[in-house]
C-alpha positions in Angstrom: 0.0 0.2 0.1 1.4 3.9 -1.4 2.5 5.2 2.6 2.4 9.3 2.6 4.2 11.2 4.6 3.6 15.1 6.0 7.2 16.6 6.1 7.1 19.8 8.2 9.8 21.9 8.2 9.0 25.9 8.8 12.2 26.7 6.7 12.4 24.2 4.0 12.9 25.6 0.3 13.8 24.5 -3.0 17.2 24.8 -5.3 14.3 28.1 -7.0 13.8 29.6 -3.9 16.7 28.9 -1.4 19.5 26.2 -0.8 17.1 22.7 -1.6 18.6 21.4 1.5 18.3 18.2 3.1 14.3 18.3 2.8 14.6 18.9 -0.4 17.0 15.5 -1.4 14.5 13.5 1.0 11.4 14.2 -0.2 12.8 13.8 -3.9 13.9 9.9 -3.1 10.9 8.9 -1.1 8.9 10.3 -4.6 11.3 8.8 -5.7 10.2 5.3 -3.8 6.7 4.6 -3.7 6.2 7.4 -1.1 3.9 10.5 -1.4 5.3 13.3 0.1 4.3 16.4 0.9 7.1 19.3 1.6 5.4 21.6 4.2 7.8 25.1 4.7 7.4 28.8 5.1 6.6 30.9 2.5 8.6 33.8 4.0 11.7 33.3 5.8 15.3 34.7 5.7 16.9 31.8 4.2 14.8 31.5 1.2 16.6 33.6 -1.8 12.5 33.7 -3.5 9.9 34.4 -1.7 6.9 32.7 -3.8 3.6 34.7 -4.3 0.5 33.7 -2.7 -3.2 34.2 -3.2 -4.1 32.6 -0.2 -3.1 31.1 3.4 -2.0 27.9 1.4 -0.1 27.0 -2.0 0.4 23.4 -3.5 3.7 23.2 -6.0 4.1 20.3 -8.0 8.0 19.7 -7.4 9.9 16.7 -8.9 8.2 13.7 -7.8 6.7 14.7 -4.2 4.5 18.4 -3.7 6.4 21.3 -2.0 3.1 22.8 0.7 3.7 26.8 1.1 2.5 28.4 3.9 1.7 32.1 3.9 3.3 33.4 6.8 4.6 36.9 8.1 7.8 38.8 6.3 10.9 39.5 7.9 14.2 40.0 6.9 17.0 38.8 9.2 17.5 35.8 11.6 16.8 38.6 14.6 13.9 40.0 13.6 10.7 39.9 15.9 8.5 38.9 13.4 11.0 35.9 13.7 9.8 35.1 16.7 6.1 36.2 15.7 6.5 33.1 13.0 7.5 30.6 15.7 4.1 30.8 17.2 1.9 31.5 14.3 3.1 28.7 11.9 2.3 25.2 14.5 -1.3 27.1 14.6 -1.9 27.9 10.5 -0.9 23.7 10.0 -4.5 23.0 12.2 -5.5 23.7 8.3 -3.8 21.4 6.3 -6.8 18.7 6.2 -8.1 21.2 4.2 -5.2 21.1 0.9 -3.4 18.1 1.6 -5.5 15.8 -0.4 -3.8 12.9 0.8 -3.7 11.9 4.5 -0.6 11.4 6.4 1.1 7.7 7.5 3.4 9.6 9.3 3.8 13.2 9.9 7.4 14.5 10.3 8.6 17.2 12.4 11.8 18.9 12.1 13.6 21.7 14.5 15.1 23.9 14.7 12.0 26.2 16.2 10.7 23.0 18.2 7.2 24.9 18.6 5.9 23.6 14.9 5.6 20.0 16.9 3.2 21.4 18.6 0.7 21.8 15.1 2.4 18.4 14.2 1.6 16.5 17.2 -2.4 18.0 16.1 -2.3 16.3 13.2 -1.3 13.8 13.8 -3.8 12.7 16.9 -6.4 14.1 13.4 -5.4 11.8 11.7 -3.6 9.1 13.8 -0.5 9.3 12.1 3.1 8.2 13.5 4.8 11.1 14.7 8.4 11.8 14.3 10.1 14.8 15.6 13.1 15.4 13.9 16.6 17.7 15.4 18.6 18.8 13.3 20.0 22.2 15.7 19.1 21.8 19.6 16.4 24.6 21.2 16.4 26.0 23.1 19.8 24.7 24.9 21.9 27.1 21.5 19.8 29.7 23.0 21.2 29.1 26.6 24.4 28.1 25.9 25.4 30.1 22.6 22.9 33.1 22.7 23.3 33.9 25.9 18.9 33.6 26.8 18.4 32.6 30.3 17.1 29.7 31.2 14.0 31.5 33.1 12.9 33.3 30.1 9.5 32.4 29.0 9.9 32.4 25.4 12.8 29.2 26.2 10.6 28.2 28.8 8.3 27.7 26.4 11.0 25.9 24.0 12.2 23.8 26.9 8.3 22.3 28.0 8.0 21.8 23.9 11.1 20.2 23.1 10.3 17.9 26.8 7.3 16.7 25.3 8.3 16.3 22.0 11.0 14.2 23.7 8.3 11.9 25.7 5.0 11.8 22.9 7.1 11.3 19.5 7.1 7.6 18.6 10.3 8.3 17.5 13.3 10.6 17.3 15.6 11.2 14.5 18.6 13.6 14.0 21.4 14.0 11.9 23.9 15.1 14.7 25.2 11.3 16.2 26.0 12.2 19.4 22.5 14.3 20.1 20.9 11.2 21.4 23.4 11.7 24.9 20.8 15.7 25.3 18.2 13.8 24.1 18.2 11.5 27.6 18.6 14.1 29.9 15.8 15.3 28.7 13.8 12.6 29.5 13.4 10.7 26.3 14.2 6.9 25.9 16.8 5.6 24.1 15.6 3.1 21.7 13.7 6.2 20.2 16.8 7.4 18.3 18.1 7.3 15.0 20.7 8.5 13.2 20.3 10.2 10.2 22.9 11.8 8.8 22.7 14.9 6.0 24.7 13.4 2.7 25.1 14.2 -1.2 22.5 13.5 -4.3 24.1 10.7 -6.2 21.6 12.7 -9.3 22.8 15.9 -8.7 27.4 14.8 -8.9 26.4 12.5 -11.8 25.0 15.4 -13.9 28.9 16.2 -14.0 28.2 19.9 -14.6 31.2 21.8 -16.3 32.6 24.9 -14.4 31.8 27.9 -15.5 34.3 30.5 -17.6 34.3 32.9 -14.8 34.5 30.9 -12.2 37.9 28.8 -14.2 39.1 32.4 -14.8 39.7 32.8 -11.0 41.2 29.9 -10.6 45.4 30.3 -10.3 47.3 27.9 -12.7 49.8 25.4 -11.7 49.7 26.2 -7.7 48.8 23.8 -4.6 45.1 24.6 -4.1 43.8 24.2 -0.6 39.8 24.4 -1.2 37.1 26.0 0.8 33.1 25.9 -1.1 30.1 27.4 1.1 29.3 30.2 3.1 31.5 33.1 4.6 30.4 33.7 7.9 31.7 34.3 11.1 30.8 30.5 12.4 33.0 28.6 9.6 36.2 30.5 11.3 37.5 31.2 7.8 40.3 34.3 9.3 41.9 30.6 10.6 42.5 30.0 6.7 44.1 33.6 6.1 46.5 33.3 9.6 47.4 30.2 7.9 48.1 31.5 4.4 50.2 34.1 7.0 52.5 31.6 7.9 52.5 29.7 4.3 53.5 33.1 2.7 57.2 31.4 2.1 55.8 28.4 -0.2 55.2 29.9 -3.4 53.6 26.6 -4.6 50.7 27.0 -1.9 47.6 29.0 -2.1 44.7 28.6 -1.0 40.8 29.3 -2.7 37.7 30.0 -1.0 34.7 30.0 -2.7 31.6 31.6 -1.8 29.5 34.3 -0.5 28.2 35.7 2.9 29.2 38.3 5.5 32.5 37.3 6.2 33.7 38.3 2.5 34.4 41.8 2.6 36.4 41.5 6.6 38.2 38.6 4.6 39.1 40.4 1.8 40.1 43.1 3.8 42.7 40.7 5.7 44.4 39.5 2.8 44.6 43.1 1.4 46.0 44.7 5.5 48.7 41.3 5.4 49.3 42.1 1.6 48.6 38.0 0.8 49.3 36.5 -2.9 48.0 33.5 -1.6 44.9 33.5 -0.9 42.1 34.0 -3.8 38.3 34.7 -3.0 35.7 33.6 -5.2 32.2 34.5 -6.8 29.7 31.6 -5.1 29.2 29.0 -8.1 25.9 27.0 -8.6 25.7 23.9 -6.5 25.9 21.1 -9.5 29.3 22.8 -10.2 30.6 21.9 -6.7 31.6 18.9 -7.5 33.6 20.8 -10.5 35.4 23.5 -8.5 36.7 20.3 -6.3 38.3 18.1 -8.2 40.4 21.8 -9.2 42.1 21.4 -5.5 44.4 19.0 -4.0 42.9 19.4 -0.4 39.9 20.6 1.1 39.1 22.3 3.7 36.0 22.4 6.6 35.9 24.6 9.8 34.2 25.3 12.5 34.2 28.3 15.1 34.9 26.3 18.6 31.2 25.9 19.5 30.8 24.0 22.9 27.4 22.2 20.9 29.2 20.7 18.5 30.1 18.2 20.6 26.7 16.8 20.0 28.2 16.3 16.0 27.8 18.2 13.3 26.5 17.5 9.8 27.4 20.1 7.5 26.8 19.5 3.6 29.9 20.5 2.0 31.1 17.8 4.4 29.8 14.8 2.4 30.6 16.4 -1.6 34.5 16.7 -0.6 33.8 12.9 0.9 32.4 12.2 -2.7 35.4 14.6 -4.5 37.9 12.1 -3.2 40.1 14.6 -2.0 42.2 14.7 1.3 40.0 16.7 4.0 41.7 19.0 6.4 39.6 19.0 9.7 39.1 21.9 12.0 35.7 21.4 14.1 36.0 19.5 17.3 32.4 17.9 17.4 33.5 15.1 20.3 33.2 11.3 19.3 32.5 11.9 15.5 35.0 12.0 13.5 34.5 11.1 10.3 37.2 11.9 8.3 39.9 11.1 11.2 37.9 7.4 11.3 37.2 6.5 7.5 41.3 7.8 6.4 40.3 10.8 4.4 42.1 13.3 5.8 43.9 15.0 9.2 41.8 15.8 12.0 42.8 19.2 13.5 41.6 21.8 16.4 39.2 24.5 15.6 40.4 27.7 15.2 44.2 26.7 15.2 46.3 28.2 12.4 49.8 26.6 13.7 47.8 23.2 13.0 45.5 23.9 9.8 49.6 25.4 7.9 51.2 21.7 9.5 48.7 19.9 8.0 48.5 21.4 4.4 52.8 21.5 4.7 52.6 17.4 6.0 49.9 16.9 2.5 52.0 19.3 0.1 55.0 16.7 1.4 52.8 13.3 1.5 53.3 11.3 -2.3 50.2 12.1 -5.0 49.5 8.6 -4.2 49.4 8.1 -0.8 46.7 11.5 -1.7 44.9 9.8 -3.6 44.1 6.6 -0.7 42.5 9.4 1.4 40.7 10.8 -1.1 39.2 7.5 -2.1 38.7 6.4 1.7 37.0 9.5 2.1 34.7 8.6 -1.2 34.0 5.2 -0.6 32.6 6.7 3.1 30.3 8.9 1.7 28.9 5.9 -0.8 28.3 4.0 1.6 26.9 6.3 4.9 25.6 9.3 3.3 24.0 8.9 -0.3 20.5 10.3 -0.2 19.0 7.7 -1.6 20.2 5.1 1.2 19.9 7.8 3.3 16.1 8.2 2.1 15.6 4.4 3.3 16.5 5.0 6.6 14.2 7.6 7.1 11.4 5.9 5.7 11.6 2.9 7.9 11.2 5.5 10.6 8.6 6.5 9.4 6.6 3.9 8.9 8.1 1.4 11.2 
């Protein structure tokens, strides 16, 4: 019998409106396997590049085998807007009307964080339709807001979120997360350990199989004849890319080695100014490229770099999308993230793990890989590609998620 799932993620998107990301790929893969999938998200949030136009409260859109349900919400421009908080409260209330617009009733309802408040609407729907209820955690709230944001646990909104988080762990039929060790937090909030399943982010085999070439502009911006340590993705504070600039400064006397940062973000101008101030000729900042061209760009690197700031919450694990693109690319990886016992590069022999925000260790790792025999670097890359194909391909991950949804 055909099974139907409603996937609720307030910040979901498609590649045409933003990044697409986890739930777009999961929905597409599950639809291929014969499931009926509705992906439900807000039509107005700060991550959307292009916002859909709605004439009513809901809009159904066909997207590559599944249906996207856009929910009309108040417009706001940035992540710290007070209207964003309003949207957290309004979104679960609007979800209650979904049964009037979606023709296929759910066998399972999956509700994804970060804001846990949407769970209240998801639970109401699951009870109404007697559906299996699955709670997904991609960012541990309100712990993130108290440990990192500095908000008091006694704040009324934080207390509400805490109440909802605890309720979600207690009342859901199952809990999934892309953070491998988040279960250690969940059990402290009263969740039964056997409810938990780790389903990481991954890469799309369909996307990488397109073999889309690099656009001519990006091609022309790449340095020739250099040993390139490359980064692709957002140039943000959390990505700790000033560490790269500091490491580049330490390696100025090695003319064959350079760093290439591909992407946009709030830190781009800061990084560019650092390059100018330090008079670095070994750092190149390239404009963002379409996601389908990422593998073509990675093919031009000798080494891929990924790093994050020293965030104590990373002890529960991380699941950055670029990591899986890097692994599939078959290039050695320098992994500058302190992610607890989750060591996805070191454990499979795909590169070198270093301390977060440590420019000296980064420079040392670069020199070690530079001095390494090409066949040894290739062996590291092959280990990473093998891990990507065995653990992180979205078709396989969709199977794992389906087992949780329809167990």
